N, C-alpha and C positions, 0 to 999 in steps of 0.2 A: 260610460254608463250613467254617471252623475256629473252634472255641470252646474256650478254656481257662479254667477257673474254679478259683481258689484251689488251684493245683497245688503239691504239696509232694513232694519226694523226698529221703529220708534214706538215707545209707550209714552205718549204725551211729550214731555221735554226730555225724557230719558232715552238715550240711544242704546238699545240692547245689542244690536248687531250693526257694525259700522263699516260698510263698504268692503265686504270680504268676497274673495273669488278663489275657487279651487276646483279641481276635477278629481273624480275617482274612477279608475279604469275597471273594466269588467274582471271579476275574480279577485279584486284587491280587498284587503282588510285594512281599514284606516281607523286609527285611534284619534278621536276628537278630545283633546285635553284642555284643561283650564281650571282655574280656581272657581269656587262657587260664585255664581252671578256673572260669569265671563261671557255668557251668550250661547253656551253649548245646546241647552235644551230648546231655546228659541229657534236656533238654526235647524234642529232636528224636527221640531213641530212644523216649520215652514216646508221642509223637505217632504213631510208626510201629508201636507195639505191641511193640517189642523189649524194653522195660522196663515194669514196672508202677509206678504211682505209689503213694507212701505214703498220700496223701489228695488229694482234689480230683477234678474231672471234666474229661475231654477228649473232645470229640466232633468228628467229621469227617463232613460231608454229613448231619448230623442223627443220626448213629449214634455211640453211646458206644463208645469204643475198648476199654474193659474188658469190656463186655457183648457186643459183636459184633466180636471181633478179626478174624475171617476176612472178614467183610463189609467192614470198614473197609479192610483191605489191598487190596481190589479197587479202591478209590478213590485209592490212594496209590502213587506211584512214589518210590523213595528211593535216593539216592546217598550212602553214608557217606564219611567222609574218606578211607578206604582202599577203593577200588572192589573189590567182591567178585568178582574175576575168576579163572577157571580158566585158568592160563597155558598149559597144554598143548593147549587147544582152539583151533580157528580162531575167528575172529569169527563166522562163520556158525553153527558148532556151538554156540557160547556163546549166541547170541541165540535160536536154536531151542530150546535147553535151557530158557531163561528163559520163552519163549513157552509151552512145555508146562507148566512149573512153575506159571505163573500161571493156567493153564486158560483161556487167551485164546480167544475164539470168532470173532475177526475172521479174514478171509482171510489166511493166514500169509504167503505170498510177497509179496502186495501190501503188507501191513502192515509187514513188516520192510524192504521196499524203501523205503517212505515214511520210515521212521525213519532208515535209513542216509542217505537224501538230506538229511534235516533236519540231522543231526549230521555230515554230510560224511565218512563212512567207507566209501563204496562202493569206493574204490580199495584198501582193505585187507580187504575182506570175506572173502577166501579165505585170508588170512594167519594164522599162529599168533600168538596174543596175546603170548606172551613175547618175540617178535621186534619188537614195536611200540614206538614211542617213548612217553614219558610222556604227551605230549599226546594221542596216539591212544588210549592205554589209558583216559585220562579220558573221551574221547568214547565209547568202548565202554561205560564205566560209565554215562554219561548215557543211552545208547541203551537199556540194559536197564531203566532207570527209566521210560522212555517206553512200554515194551511194554504193551499193553492200553489205551492212551490214558487214563491215570488223570486224574481231575479235579484232584488235588493232587499237586504234585511238591516234594520236600524235598531240598535239596542241602546237604551239610555240607562246607565248605571246598572248593568245586569247582575252584578254580584253584591250590591249593597245589602247589608244585613245578614249575609251568609257566613257560616262558620268556615274555617280554613279548608276542611275536607270538601265542603260544597263548592267553595270558590274554585278549587282545583278541578272539580268535575265540570263546572260550567265553562271554565277556560278551555278545557279539552274539547268540550262540545262546540264552542265558538271556533276553535281551530279547525275542527272537522267541517263545520258549515262553510268555512272559507274556501273549501275545495270546489264547491258547486255554486256558491252565491257571492255577490258583492256585499260586503259588510261594512257598516259604519258603527263604531263602538264609542260611546261617550262615557268618559270616566275621569276621575282625578287621581286614580291609582296608577302610578307609572309602571310598577311591576306588571300590571295587567296588560298594558299595551306592549311591553317588552316581550312578554310571553306569547302574545297572540297576534299582534298587528304587523303588517308589512311597512306601514308608514305612520308617522305621527304628525298631526296638525295641532298646534297649540294656539288657543284663543285667549286673549286677555283684554278685558274691558271692550269687548265687541270686535276686536281686531285680530287678524292672524299675525302672530309674532314669530312663529317658526313653522316650517313645513319641510320635513326631512325624512329620509328612509330610516326605519328603526335600526337597521344594522349599522348605519353610519354613526348614530348617536351612541349605540352600544359599544362600537369599536373605540370611540373616543373615551367613553367612560372606563372601559376596561384597559386602556393604555396607562399602566401604572406609572406615576411620576413621583409618588410620595412613599417614603419608607421610614420605618423605625429601625435604627441600627444600634447594635450593642458592641462597643469597642473597648478593648483594654488599652489604656494609655493615659498620659497626662491630659486632664480635661480641657484646659485652655488651649494647649497646642493642637489637640485633635479638632476642637471646634474651629480654630483659626484655619487649619488645613482644609476642613470641609467647606468653610465659607469662601475660601480662595480657589477651590477646585473647579476647573473648567467643566461646564455642564450642570453644576449645582447652583441653583438660584436662591436657595434658602436653606439654612441650617440653624438648629437651636438645640440646646441640651435640655433633656427632660429631668424630672426629679428622681426617676427610678435609678437604682444602682444595684449591680450584681457583683459583689466582691470588689475587685479592682477595675471592673468594667462600668462604663457610663452609657446611658441610653441617649440617643440623639434622633431627632426627626429631621429629615432632609427632603427637598423637593428638587427635581431636575427640570431642565428646559424641555419644552415641548418636542417630542420626537427623539429625545436623547436617552439612551439606556446607559446609566452610569455604574451599573453593578460590577461589571468586570474590571473596569479601570479603577474603581474605588478599591476593590479587593487587592489589586496589584500595588496600588499606592500605599495602602496600609501595611502590606507585607514588606515593602521596601523599608519602612520605618520600624519594623518589628512591633507593630500594634495589632495584635490579633483581632480579627473580626469574628465574634462568637455568635452573632445573631443578626438576621435581617428579615424584616416583616413588611410585605407590601401592604399599603393602606388603600383598600378599595375606595373608589370614588362613588359617591351616592348619586343615584338618578334623581332623587328628590332635591339634592343640592343643585344639580344642573337645572332642573325645572324652576326652582326658586330663583336661580340666577337669571334665567331667561325672562321670567315674569318681572323681576325687579328691574332689569335693564330696560324693559319696554313699557313700564308703567307710566301713566301720565301724572301720577300722584307726585306732588312736589317733594315728598319724603322718600321717593323710591330708592335713593342711594343710602338711606340709613340702614345699618346692619341690625339684624335681630339680636337681642340681648344674648341669646344662647350661642351666637356665633361671633360675638365681638372678640373673644379670646382666640379665635381661629382665623384671623384676617388673612394670613398667608395661605392657610389651608383652603380658603375659599377662592384663591386666585385660579386654581386649575379649573374649577367649575365655571368661573367667569370667562376663562379663555374659551372653553367649549361653547358656552352660551353665545359669546360674540361670534364665533365661527358659524354656529347654526343661524343666527340672526342675519349675518352677512350673506350666507348662501340663500336664505329666504328673500333677502332684499334684491339679490341679483335675479332671482326667479320672478319677482314682482316688478321688475323694471327699475329697481333702485329706490322705490318710494319709502322704504323703511329707514334708510340712512337719512333721508330728509326729515322724516317724521320724528325720529328719536334723537337726532342731533349728535353733538360731540359728548363723549363720556369723560372728558378731562376733569370735570368738577369732582368726580368720584375719587380721584387720586389724593 
């Protein structure tokens, strides 16, 4: 449905989009992720025909965006980061205006009623837009993107500025839209794409640094490798046993103490579940295991690891101050980041391994 080939966009000497290529299949929901200034909005503006590319090809529904701009726009609904609302209009007037602007041939009253039902704005249909809350304004912006039943819908930061309840409502709406439309969602909120998207494309400094199915990244993140354990026994002996235990790559004692029990943090090898073997090993030594807590891995940490590993900045290997005390804890995220990048490199014909080079200097 969407095909981007070697897309480049320069603003003077600044390269905002640097030779990116990817495809989006019909009915797929793709999350376009990246830090601020990564090139997400520029890519989306080119997709919608708002900006022209410096070089490369972009096609939607088999139509080249540059050669057939008006035809392409008939297939696309777009919600920019700031919804293009006319605040002095009522919701009804605004949607009718967009209906006429798009030259929509569907039955107007029935079509707008269906859209209002989908985005849940029937109760504000007669109200002036400037009197609506941020959440309702966002819904009106989504409604205008749906007019004409476009095959492709592009959302740029659709939940920015919304409260938690509104965010959940918009996410549910996006998930439902994905049943009948191809959707590209731009955001820097990883939980958003995890909840809504089928696939994640991460852009950093104008380049694609990761392209993976959401379920694959989620599975890796949810594969617990780190635990806090509470063990009764002599501290030094317990710690030595943990550090020498097969399958455990890291162990350290924590400051917490519960009677004669000490708390330890441990990390296992990738793909190794050490819980049962550790239980039996402690039982053999008569060291009661009185607590074990899995430490969930943060999607944000994985995202930061991917961006850090692929950044062209000479300081990309420097750790954030807040994470310096958690060097070993970051290793799991780094492992996932490397796996995602390697998979992306294979899909791209190995160009990323050549681009990013050897990471030995980080050690």
